[in-house]
N, C-alpha and C positions, 0 to 999 in steps of 0.2 A: 634408058641405062638403069636396067633393073639390077644387073650383076655388073661388077667391074672386073676388067683384067687386073693381074696380080700388079702390074705396072701403074695402072690407073689407082688402084687401092693404096699403093704406097704413096703415089703423089699426093692424094687427098689427106692420108695420115700425116704427111710432112707439112702440109698447109695448115694444120691445125693452129700453127704460130706463121705468121706471114714470113715469107721467103723469097728469095730470087731464084732463078733456076739453077745456077751452080749450087747454091746453099741447099736446095731440096735434094738435088742428087747426092751431095755429100752426108745429109742427114740419112737419107734411106740407106746408103752404104753403112753408115755409123750404127743406125739403129739395128740392122740386120747382121752385124757383124761381118760384113762382106758378102754376105750370102745372096744378097740382090744388089746388082750394080745397074742403073739405069743410065743408059749414055745419052749424049745431048738430043741427037734425031728423034728418039723415042720420047724423052722427056718433053721437048718443045711440041712434038705432034699432039700429045696427049694434054698438055696444057692447054692448046688452042681448042682441043675437041672438049676439054671440061670447061672452058670459058663458054664456048658456043652453046653448051647444054645448062649454062647458068649454075655451075657447081662452084666454079671459082671466079674472082675478079681481080683485074689489075690494081693493086692498092696503091702502087707508087711507081714512077717512071723516072729514073735518074738519067738523063741525056748525057750529062757529062762523063758518067763511068759506064754508060751502056746497060745499066743493069734495070730490069724490071722486077718488082716485088709482087707477089701474088698473095692472094688470101682466100679462104675457103668462105663460102656463102652458107646460110641456113640451109639450103637444098643440099649442098655438098655435105654438110655436118650429118643430115639426117641420111644420106645415101651411104656414107662411111660408117655411121653408126649401125644400120641394117646391115650391110655387107660384113661388119665384124661380127655380128650375132649370126649370119648364115654361116659365115666360116667355122666359127665355134661348133655349130650343129654339125657341120660336116666333119670336123675333126672328132667330134663324139661319134658319129656314126662309123667313121673308120675304127676307132678304138672298139667299139661294139662288135664289129665285123671281125676284127682280129682276135678279140677275145673268144667270139664263138667258135670260130675255126681252130683255135688252140684247143679249146674243150672237145670239139668234135674229133680232133686229132687224138687227144689224150684218151677218148673212149672208144675210138676205133681201132 
């Protein structure tokens, strides 16, 4: 997992604090102002994949209310930190390309 999908990225961000599945979906929607909505099928598929890759762990399993709480691992923190930096660089590249295109349009 060198690069994350948008959904996996947001799940790892949401787990910087321990959360259960519904809590992380709600947090992502709140964090993004409703721009990103992750449904249960996507969330739980990615939770399983992120667990298998050692990026998150099951922190607490409350069988009475059927909630499983997850937390990010150091590996997951390093990955999401690198991914945040990569995405910042990508956004900067986009800004540079737009700026260059606008200058070229103005000069041409």
